[in-house]
Backbone bond lengths (Angstrom), bond angles and torsions (degrees), N, CA, C in turn:
res aa  C-N    CA-C-N  psi(-1)  N-CA   C-N-CA  omega(-1)  CA-C   N-CA-C  phi
1 M - - - 1.468 - - 1.521 110.15 -
2 L 1.324 115.85 130.13 1.457 122.22 -179.96 1.524 110.12 -115.92
3 F 1.340 115.86 149.21 1.457 122.02 178.47 1.525 107.13 -127.10
4 D 1.337 117.02 109.12 1.461 121.81 176.65 1.520 107.59 -86.65
5 T 1.326 116.07 108.01 1.467 120.59 -170.25 1.526 114.23 -83.77
6 H 1.356 118.32 -1.26 1.466 118.57 -178.01 1.518 109.79 -154.61
7 V 1.334 115.84 99.69 1.470 121.22 177.11 1.528 109.70 -127.41
8 H 1.315 114.22 152.26 1.469 120.28 173.35 1.530 108.23 -117.35
9 L 1.323 115.49 60.50 1.465 120.47 176.45 1.522 110.72 -68.28
10 N 1.336 115.52 -9.99 1.463 122.34 175.89 1.527 111.88 -85.00
11 A 1.329 117.37 3.93 1.474 121.41 178.81 1.521 110.26 -82.77
12 E 1.322 115.18 152.63 1.470 119.56 -177.17 1.531 112.36 -63.74
13 Q 1.340 116.73 -20.25 1.470 120.19 178.66 1.526 112.71 -60.84
14 F 1.338 117.04 -17.39 1.469 120.66 -179.20 1.527 112.82 -107.82
15 D 1.325 117.40 7.71 1.466 120.18 -176.83 1.533 112.65 -61.34
16 E 1.326 116.43 -35.52 1.467 119.99 -172.28 1.526 113.74 -81.19
17 D 1.338 117.26 -32.11 1.478 118.73 -168.46 1.535 113.55 -139.86
18 L 1.327 116.35 35.82 1.470 119.75 -176.75 1.533 112.32 -55.99
19 E 1.313 117.84 -43.73 1.471 120.33 -178.37 1.529 111.44 -59.40
20 E 1.322 116.31 -42.80 1.469 120.05 179.20 1.527 110.78 -65.63
21 V 1.320 116.28 -40.75 1.474 121.10 178.55 1.525 110.23 -60.66
22 L 1.327 116.45 -45.95 1.469 120.60 179.33 1.528 111.17 -65.08
23 S 1.298 116.23 -37.92 1.463 120.86 179.14 1.529 110.73 -63.73
24 R 1.326 117.36 -43.49 1.474 120.61 178.03 1.529 110.79 -64.92
25 A 1.327 115.96 -36.90 1.469 119.81 178.14 1.526 110.44 -61.90
26 R 1.320 116.30 -46.56 1.464 120.68 -179.09 1.530 110.81 -63.55
27 E 1.335 115.91 -39.61 1.473 119.64 178.02 1.528 111.44 -62.99
28 A 1.335 115.96 -33.33 1.471 120.71 179.96 1.527 112.03 -78.65
29 G 1.342 116.63 -4.85 1.459 119.98 178.71 1.515 114.82 96.07
30 V 1.340 116.30 11.45 1.472 119.54 178.89 1.526 108.01 -82.85
31 E 1.327 115.98 110.00 1.469 119.82 -173.52 1.525 113.82 -98.99
32 K 1.336 116.03 -20.35 1.463 119.09 178.63 1.520 109.49 -144.10
33 M 1.347 114.95 149.69 1.463 120.91 179.24 1.522 109.16 -146.23
34 V 1.325 115.77 148.41 1.469 120.75 173.61 1.529 108.51 -110.16
35 V 1.339 114.96 118.85 1.463 121.85 178.61 1.530 107.92 -88.40
36 V 1.321 115.56 126.08 1.467 120.43 -174.09 1.524 110.82 -102.53
37 G 1.344 115.28 122.50 1.464 121.68 174.78 1.509 109.13 -105.78
38 F 1.337 117.50 136.96 1.473 119.82 -174.04 1.521 114.07 -132.99
39 D 1.347 116.83 9.62 1.466 121.87 172.49 1.534 105.89 -161.89
40 R 1.303 117.91 -179.55 1.480 119.33 -175.05 1.535 113.43 -56.94
41 P 1.346 119.60 -53.10 1.470 118.44 -177.28 1.534 113.15 -62.15
42 T 1.347 117.16 -42.72 1.475 118.53 -176.15 1.530 111.64 -73.71
43 I 1.331 117.55 -30.06 1.466 119.98 175.57 1.528 109.77 -68.79
44 N 1.325 116.64 -44.91 1.468 119.45 178.13 1.522 111.70 -57.04
45 R 1.331 115.65 -43.98 1.472 120.16 -179.53 1.536 110.52 -67.76
46 A 1.324 117.52 -39.09 1.471 120.56 178.06 1.527 110.60 -60.48
47 M 1.335 116.34 -41.38 1.469 120.29 -179.95 1.535 110.99 -64.97
48 E 1.335 116.36 -38.00 1.468 119.89 176.24 1.534 110.44 -61.98
49 L 1.316 115.79 -44.48 1.468 120.17 -175.49 1.531 112.44 -66.26
50 I 1.333 117.30 -38.92 1.473 117.76 -178.20 1.525 111.68 -71.74
51 D 1.329 116.15 -23.64 1.469 118.77 174.72 1.527 111.46 -78.13
52 Q 1.317 115.37 -23.45 1.465 120.92 -175.80 1.532 112.86 -87.31
53 Y 1.343 116.98 -34.40 1.469 121.04 -173.61 1.525 110.52 -124.26
54 D 1.322 116.19 127.50 1.475 118.77 -174.94 1.527 113.17 -70.76
55 F 1.331 118.55 -20.48 1.467 121.67 -176.65 1.530 112.70 -94.19
56 L 1.343 117.07 3.94 1.466 120.93 177.84 1.529 110.71 -106.09
57 Y 1.326 114.77 141.18 1.472 123.25 176.33 1.528 107.02 -126.87
58 A 1.327 117.36 170.60 1.468 119.55 -177.58 1.513 112.80 -129.61
59 A 1.337 114.48 147.04 1.465 123.26 164.95 1.523 104.93 -117.63
60 I 1.328 117.48 132.30 1.464 120.61 -176.71 1.527 111.05 -129.31
61 G 1.318 114.75 132.85 1.456 119.62 -179.57 1.509 110.32 -170.10
62 W 1.330 116.58 -158.88 1.457 120.48 -176.32 1.522 109.91 -130.38
63 H 1.323 115.26 125.91 1.469 121.68 -175.87 1.531 111.23 -70.98
64 P 1.342 116.91 138.77 1.469 118.86 -177.42 1.529 114.48 -60.90
65 V 1.338 117.57 -32.04 1.468 119.31 179.27 1.530 110.54 -59.07
66 D 1.337 115.67 -34.17 1.472 120.90 -177.49 1.531 113.11 -101.35
67 A 1.327 116.82 17.32 1.469 120.89 -177.42 1.525 112.24 -54.74
68 I 1.319 116.15 -34.54 1.474 121.49 -178.10 1.533 111.41 -62.03
69 D 1.342 116.62 -24.06 1.473 121.17 -177.51 1.527 113.05 -89.08
70 M 1.324 117.21 -8.00 1.465 119.28 -174.68 1.527 111.27 -86.04
71 N 1.349 115.58 140.77 1.467 119.45 174.76 1.535 109.58 -128.56
72 D 1.312 116.27 177.73 1.470 120.11 -175.52 1.522 112.28 -64.07
73 E 1.330 116.90 -30.22 1.469 119.84 177.21 1.523 111.51 -62.84
74 D 1.337 116.01 -37.88 1.465 120.56 178.28 1.530 110.08 -62.38
75 L 1.318 115.80 -40.60 1.458 120.79 -179.26 1.527 111.09 -65.16
76 V 1.317 116.52 -42.19 1.473 121.72 177.62 1.536 109.59 -62.78
77 W 1.320 115.63 -41.79 1.468 121.73 179.55 1.535 111.24 -62.11
78 I 1.330 115.89 -44.35 1.468 119.87 178.05 1.530 110.06 -62.81
79 E 1.321 116.21 -40.75 1.473 119.75 178.20 1.528 110.76 -60.70
80 E 1.317 117.20 -43.67 1.475 120.66 179.18 1.531 111.20 -62.36
81 L 1.335 115.72 -46.70 1.470 119.75 -179.32 1.524 112.31 -65.76
82 S 1.328 116.70 -27.41 1.470 120.46 -177.66 1.524 112.57 -65.49
83 Q 1.331 116.93 -11.97 1.470 120.58 178.34 1.538 111.30 -77.18
84 H 1.330 117.19 -13.61 1.464 120.80 177.41 1.529 108.41 -61.13
85 P 1.347 118.48 132.42 1.466 120.36 -175.25 1.528 114.65 -61.27
86 K 1.332 117.84 -19.26 1.468 119.54 -179.50 1.532 113.20 -101.76
87 V 1.332 116.81 6.85 1.466 119.56 168.41 1.522 106.63 -86.61
88 V 1.341 116.07 115.44 1.467 120.04 -169.13 1.530 113.85 -111.69
89 A 1.342 117.38 -3.42 1.468 119.92 179.78 1.522 110.10 -161.85
90 I 1.342 115.10 161.34 1.458 121.84 173.35 1.533 107.73 -106.32
91 G 1.321 116.72 128.67 1.461 121.07 -178.72 1.520 110.83 139.92
92 E 1.321 121.81 174.78 1.437 118.16 17.82 1.522 110.43 -86.57
93 M 1.307 114.11 144.39 1.460 123.09 -178.98 1.523 107.79 -135.60
94 G 1.313 116.36 169.69 1.458 117.67 176.30 1.507 111.89 145.21
95 L 1.342 115.56 -141.34 1.462 121.98 -178.28 1.519 109.14 -137.58
96 D 1.329 114.91 141.74 1.462 120.71 178.31 1.524 108.42 -138.24
97 Y 1.342 115.61 104.28 1.463 120.05 -177.31 1.530 111.82 -95.99
98 H 1.325 116.84 6.65 1.466 120.04 178.60 1.532 110.21 -76.76
99 W 1.334 114.44 -45.71 1.470 120.13 178.23 1.522 108.98 -97.70
100 D 1.328 116.89 148.42 1.470 118.14 -175.81 1.527 113.30 -112.85
101 K 1.342 116.59 26.84 1.471 119.22 178.82 1.537 111.12 -63.57
102 S 1.339 116.82 -43.83 1.470 121.66 -178.06 1.529 109.98 -110.29
103 P 1.343 117.77 125.19 1.473 120.26 178.91 1.530 111.67 -57.69
104 K 1.309 115.66 150.10 1.471 120.59 -176.37 1.527 112.55 -56.59
105 D 1.335 116.82 -41.50 1.466 118.37 -177.56 1.535 111.41 -65.86
106 V 1.327 116.55 -34.45 1.468 120.72 177.33 1.533 109.45 -68.16
107 Q 1.333 116.44 -44.45 1.470 120.63 177.56 1.531 110.90 -57.06
108 K 1.318 115.77 -45.00 1.474 119.96 -177.91 1.522 111.21 -63.80
109 E 1.324 116.42 -41.41 1.465 120.18 -179.28 1.539 110.67 -64.03
110 V 1.329 116.44 -45.44 1.467 121.44 -179.99 1.539 110.40 -65.52
111 F 1.314 116.60 -37.66 1.463 122.11 176.51 1.537 110.27 -61.14
112 R 1.321 116.45 -49.48 1.472 120.61 -179.01 1.534 111.18 -61.41
113 K 1.332 115.91 -42.93 1.475 119.44 -179.43 1.527 111.36 -61.19
114 Q 1.328 116.23 -37.09 1.462 119.14 -178.95 1.535 111.86 -73.59
115 I 1.316 117.05 -34.79 1.473 119.08 174.63 1.527 109.10 -62.86
116 Q 1.317 116.03 -43.68 1.470 120.58 179.77 1.531 110.48 -62.34
117 L 1.324 116.14 -39.95 1.468 120.28 177.22 1.527 110.71 -63.33
118 A 1.319 116.86 -44.63 1.474 120.92 -179.39 1.526 110.82 -59.98
119 K 1.318 116.27 -40.06 1.471 119.94 177.88 1.530 110.61 -65.55
120 K 1.326 115.76 -36.70 1.471 120.66 179.65 1.531 110.96 -65.86
121 V 1.340 116.07 -43.30 1.480 119.21 -177.06 1.529 112.36 -93.95
122 K 1.347 115.31 1.09 1.468 122.00 175.18 1.541 113.27 58.67
123 L 1.345 114.31 50.68 1.461 120.36 175.66 1.536 109.63 -124.87
124 P 1.334 117.43 147.35 1.465 120.25 176.15 1.526 111.33 -67.50
125 I 1.322 115.96 165.96 1.468 120.01 -177.11 1.533 111.38 -118.62
126 V 1.326 114.51 151.81 1.468 122.00 179.59 1.528 107.62 -112.20
127 I 1.334 115.80 119.33 1.466 120.99 -171.87 1.523 112.50 -101.17
128 H 1.336 114.30 125.49 1.463 122.37 170.88 1.523 107.52 -100.77
129 N 1.324 116.56 125.64 1.463 120.89 -178.94 1.519 109.32 -133.59
130 R 1.322 115.64 120.78 1.462 118.82 172.18 1.514 108.86 -134.28
131 E 1.333 114.12 111.28 1.472 121.76 176.78 1.524 111.89 58.93
132 A 1.342 117.03 34.99 1.475 120.23 -176.38 1.529 111.70 -144.16
133 T 1.326 117.00 28.22 1.465 121.15 -168.63 1.523 113.81 -54.56
134 Q 1.338 117.20 -52.19 1.470 118.64 -174.23 1.522 111.97 -63.67
135 D 1.335 116.91 -41.56 1.464 120.03 179.04 1.532 110.96 -63.74
136 I 1.327 116.65 -37.93 1.478 120.31 178.19 1.524 110.24 -62.32
137 V 1.327 116.06 -50.34 1.466 120.64 -178.45 1.525 110.46 -60.49
138 D 1.332 116.41 -42.37 1.474 120.50 179.70 1.530 111.13 -61.44
139 I 1.339 117.01 -45.84 1.469 120.45 -178.21 1.531 110.87 -67.61
140 L 1.316 117.74 -40.29 1.475 120.08 176.91 1.532 110.29 -57.73
141 R 1.333 115.75 -42.21 1.474 120.28 178.67 1.524 111.04 -65.30
142 E 1.330 115.53 -50.82 1.470 120.99 -175.36 1.523 111.79 -61.72
143 E 1.332 116.72 -34.42 1.474 120.65 -177.32 1.531 112.78 -90.76
144 G 1.331 117.05 2.31 1.466 119.87 179.22 1.523 112.92 62.83
145 A 1.333 115.63 39.59 1.473 120.41 -175.68 1.524 112.79 -64.22
146 E 1.331 117.32 -19.80 1.472 118.79 -179.06 1.529 111.93 -63.33
147 E 1.317 116.50 -17.00 1.468 120.93 177.33 1.533 111.41 -59.52
148 V 1.342 115.88 -36.70 1.474 119.52 178.44 1.522 112.37 -107.47
149 G 1.345 116.56 -23.77 1.457 119.56 -178.64 1.517 111.80 65.27
150 G 1.332 114.98 -164.52 1.457 117.81 179.81 1.505 112.93 154.32
151 I 1.336 115.16 -147.29 1.463 122.67 -171.45 1.519 110.93 -129.02
152 M 1.316 116.07 131.67 1.460 120.72 165.93 1.523 104.62 -88.62
153 H 1.328 114.84 97.08 1.472 121.44 -170.84 1.528 111.24 -73.87
154 C 1.325 114.64 135.91 1.462 122.56 178.88 1.532 110.66 46.87
155 F 1.306 115.29 56.27 1.461 122.00 -171.03 1.527 110.93 -63.16
156 S 1.342 116.04 132.66 1.467 120.28 -178.28 1.525 112.21 -126.46
157 G 1.340 116.19 5.65 1.460 120.05 -177.16 1.522 113.30 -85.09
158 S 1.313 115.54 -170.14 1.463 122.36 -177.48 1.527 110.75 -81.07
159 P 1.339 116.73 162.52 1.470 119.75 174.38 1.532 112.31 -59.06
160 E 1.338 116.47 -32.17 1.471 120.02 -179.62 1.533 110.76 -65.84
161 I 1.346 116.17 -44.55 1.474 120.08 177.73 1.533 109.72 -66.69
162 A 1.321 115.94 -39.45 1.469 119.53 177.89 1.525 110.46 -58.31
163 Q 1.330 116.42 -42.68 1.460 120.73 179.90 1.531 111.05 -64.32
164 E 1.331 116.68 -39.42 1.467 121.05 176.29 1.526 110.55 -58.06
165 C 1.343 115.16 -43.33 1.471 121.04 -178.85 1.526 110.82 -67.63
166 V 1.324 116.74 -40.06 1.470 121.02 177.27 1.529 109.83 -59.15
167 E 1.326 115.91 -40.62 1.467 120.40 179.83 1.529 111.93 -67.41
168 M 1.351 116.35 -18.99 1.467 121.19 176.49 1.526 111.41 -95.48
169 N 1.342 117.06 18.02 1.471 121.30 174.97 1.532 113.10 76.89
170 F 1.359 116.07 29.91 1.461 120.33 177.98 1.523 111.17 -111.88
171 Y 1.326 114.27 145.70 1.461 121.19 170.56 1.524 108.23 -90.53
172 I 1.319 115.56 151.07 1.459 121.73 177.51 1.521 107.79 -102.61
173 S 1.329 116.28 120.53 1.463 120.32 -178.16 1.519 110.57 -105.45
174 L 1.327 115.28 128.21 1.463 121.51 -179.76 1.517 110.01 -110.97
175 G 1.326 114.68 141.33 1.462 120.64 179.85 1.516 111.34 -126.63
176 G 1.327 115.79 -153.68 1.461 122.52 -175.82 1.525 116.27 -47.35
177 P 1.341 118.88 -40.71 1.469 118.68 -177.34 1.535 114.96 -56.76
178 V 1.315 119.10 -24.74 1.470 119.68 179.13 1.529 111.24 -64.30
179 T 1.343 116.64 -19.58 1.471 120.87 179.35 1.527 112.48 -90.57
180 F 1.351 117.87 -8.57 1.459 120.01 -177.80 1.528 109.86 -73.50
181 K 1.309 114.97 139.19 1.460 121.09 -172.53 1.530 113.04 -54.08
182 N 1.337 116.56 -45.56 1.475 119.38 -173.27 1.530 113.75 -100.29
183 A 1.333 116.80 15.68 1.481 119.65 -177.85 1.528 109.43 -84.45
184 K 1.313 115.70 82.29 1.468 120.04 -174.20 1.538 112.39 -66.15
185 K 1.340 116.89 -47.54 1.470 119.26 -174.44 1.531 113.03 -60.16
186 P 1.347 119.36 -52.49 1.469 118.28 179.79 1.534 112.53 -58.50
187 K 1.320 116.66 -36.31 1.474 119.80 179.17 1.534 110.61 -66.56
188 D 1.338 116.18 -41.85 1.474 119.86 177.46 1.530 110.69 -63.12
189 V 1.342 115.75 -41.27 1.466 120.49 178.20 1.526 110.27 -61.91
190 A 1.329 116.55 -44.32 1.472 120.86 179.57 1.524 111.18 -59.65
191 R 1.330 116.09 -38.64 1.476 119.75 179.53 1.529 111.71 -71.13
192 E 1.330 116.62 -40.83 1.471 120.31 -166.60 1.528 115.29 -92.96
193 I 1.327 117.88 -28.39 1.469 119.58 -178.32 1.532 108.19 -85.75
194 P 1.326 118.25 131.92 1.475 120.40 -177.97 1.528 111.33 -58.32
195 L 1.317 115.26 144.63 1.464 121.28 -179.83 1.526 111.21 -56.32
196 E 1.320 116.82 -30.52 1.471 121.62 179.73 1.519 112.75 -66.44
197 K 1.337 116.56 -9.31 1.466 120.73 179.45 1.531 112.23 -118.54
198 L 1.328 116.98 13.66 1.462 120.71 -179.53 1.526 111.90 -109.21
199 L 1.326 114.96 147.01 1.461 123.01 170.20 1.520 107.66 -127.48
200 I 1.337 115.53 163.00 1.460 119.80 177.20 1.528 109.78 -122.69
201 E 1.318 115.54 152.67 1.463 120.82 -176.84 1.521 109.59 -157.22
202 T 1.341 115.41 165.76 1.464 119.11 170.89 1.524 112.82 -107.99
203 D 1.343 118.17 -32.58 1.468 122.20 -169.54 1.535 109.63 60.53
204 C 1.348 115.78 25.97 1.462 119.87 -177.80 1.533 110.09 -60.01
205 P 1.327 117.72 143.96 1.471 128.87 13.23 1.528 115.10 -87.76
206 Y 1.341 117.57 11.70 1.465 121.22 -176.29 1.526 111.02 -96.59
207 L 1.340 115.81 166.59 1.469 123.48 168.31 1.534 114.71 54.09
208 A 1.310 116.45 47.34 1.472 119.36 179.54 1.523 110.73 -61.61
209 P 1.342 116.67 139.87 1.462 120.12 179.17 1.531 112.37 -72.36
210 H 1.307 116.45 162.22 1.459 122.00 170.32 1.532 107.61 -59.89
211 P 1.322 121.32 136.36 1.464 130.13 8.59 1.534 113.99 -96.04
212 Y 1.330 117.37 19.44 1.468 120.32 -177.84 1.518 112.42 -101.95
213 R 1.323 116.78 10.03 1.464 121.24 -175.65 1.532 110.96 -51.15
214 G 1.325 115.81 132.21 1.457 120.69 179.95 1.521 113.33 91.57
215 K 1.333 116.72 -12.59 1.465 120.63 177.16 1.533 109.17 -98.77
216 R 1.342 116.45 175.61 1.460 119.92 176.36 1.532 109.53 -66.18
217 N 1.306 115.91 129.08 1.467 121.01 177.47 1.528 109.22 -83.48
218 E 1.333 117.06 155.68 1.463 120.75 174.92 1.526 109.62 -150.91
219 P 1.344 117.45 161.11 1.473 120.35 -171.55 1.527 114.88 -57.55
220 A 1.330 118.73 -31.15 1.469 120.31 179.74 1.528 111.54 -55.67
221 Y 1.337 116.34 -29.49 1.465 120.18 -175.92 1.530 113.17 -75.38
222 V 1.322 117.54 -5.35 1.474 118.80 178.45 1.527 110.31 -62.99
223 K 1.326 116.25 -23.09 1.469 120.10 177.35 1.529 111.06 -62.73
224 L 1.330 116.66 -33.27 1.470 120.41 178.78 1.529 110.91 -67.34
225 V 1.330 115.91 -33.31 1.473 120.68 175.86 1.532 109.40 -66.51
226 A 1.323 115.47 -45.87 1.473 120.21 178.88 1.526 111.22 -61.33
227 E 1.327 116.16 -41.44 1.473 120.28 179.43 1.522 111.43 -62.30
228 Q 1.330 116.52 -41.31 1.469 120.46 -179.84 1.526 110.73 -65.74
229 I 1.335 117.12 -41.90 1.469 120.26 178.74 1.527 110.43 -63.98
230 A 1.325 116.60 -41.78 1.473 120.91 177.95 1.528 110.59 -58.37
231 E 1.328 114.99 -43.43 1.470 120.14 179.95 1.532 110.89 -64.43
232 L 1.329 116.62 -45.46 1.465 121.10 -178.30 1.528 111.76 -66.08
233 K 1.331 115.85 -35.42 1.475 120.45 -178.57 1.522 112.41 -88.76
234 E 1.328 116.23 -8.61 1.463 122.08 -178.29 1.534 110.95 57.94
235 V 1.336 114.02 47.12 1.472 121.18 174.03 1.531 107.46 -128.76
236 S 1.314 116.70 173.72 1.464 119.52 -179.01 1.529 111.21 -76.70
237 L 1.326 114.92 153.92 1.463 120.64 174.51 1.522 110.29 -58.41
238 E 1.333 116.49 -39.68 1.466 121.50 -179.06 1.530 111.25 -58.65
239 E 1.332 115.42 -39.19 1.466 118.99 -179.53 1.530 111.16 -67.26
240 V 1.335 116.28 -42.45 1.469 120.39 178.17 1.533 109.74 -62.52
241 E 1.325 116.52 -45.32 1.472 120.69 179.24 1.525 110.47 -59.12
242 K 1.316 115.57 -49.41 1.473 120.99 -175.09 1.531 111.11 -63.04
243 I 1.324 117.08 -49.62 1.465 119.77 -172.42 1.532 111.30 -73.91
244 T 1.331 118.07 -40.41 1.477 118.40 179.46 1.531 110.65 -67.16
245 T 1.328 116.92 -33.23 1.474 119.65 176.85 1.528 110.24 -68.67
246 E 1.325 116.70 -44.22 1.477 120.08 177.24 1.521 110.78 -60.03
247 N 1.334 116.31 -40.84 1.469 120.89 178.59 1.530 111.16 -58.71
248 A 1.342 115.21 -46.04 1.476 119.92 -177.91 1.517 111.51 -66.17
249 I 1.328 116.57 -42.94 1.474 120.64 -179.54 1.537 110.24 -62.44
250 K 1.315 115.08 -39.62 1.477 120.05 178.85 1.532 110.32 -67.66
251 L 1.330 117.64 -49.00 1.463 121.25 -178.25 1.525 111.21 -60.13
252 F 1.335 116.99 -46.72 1.455 121.65 -176.10 1.525 112.97 -83.64
253 N 1.326 115.71 -2.29 1.466 121.01 177.06 1.535 111.37 56.23
254 I 1.343 114.76 48.07 1.464 121.00 179.51 1.524 109.32 -94.08
255 N 1.323 115.98 128.66 1.462 119.47 -178.09 1.525 110.28 -76.86
């Protein structure tokens, strides 16, 4: 049994063939998935999907790239939707210094507000980090994010930073890049961070693992991530599947 902790099945890339995509995922052994909404349209679609499919759950929040577009009404709306029994996390949230659509100070403010909201509604958080590692770690500390914990989604940092995050009550989630030939950091993280603190994800339709790199990603491919981690850790695939699934069920508080 596999648990893909970060999918964007609410993306337009899946409009034409969602049923087939879900069918392939189930055949590959993917029994649960978390659909991530990060703005009004994607959150609305995520909510539709979790009502439609019993094996889908949602994380809802506001993406840092679009922080400039968020207002207090959006935050209230996310809080209301978070009462849905299948909303299991707040996010993805965080900082993204690669794109300059939203000024850094605006991103930080929106990030802090969402951490505060997550603590209020007692849900874990999903962290998006691009080229902003130190600021993310500092804000998580300052806001007491360890109270709710969460996921460092598609982690690309060093094993040392990963360990810091683990100590703050976060799981480290690895996706397609761990399968890339020259991706040294994710491979080192997979080797060094205990399996009890790892999650797996696709971030589909993005970041497809080898040998599908550059193509549309989909949840069935999360098995390739699990296989790579098993190889790096020199344990069985079954063990990686079992423990990462248990980790996700525990974090998301799924009965």
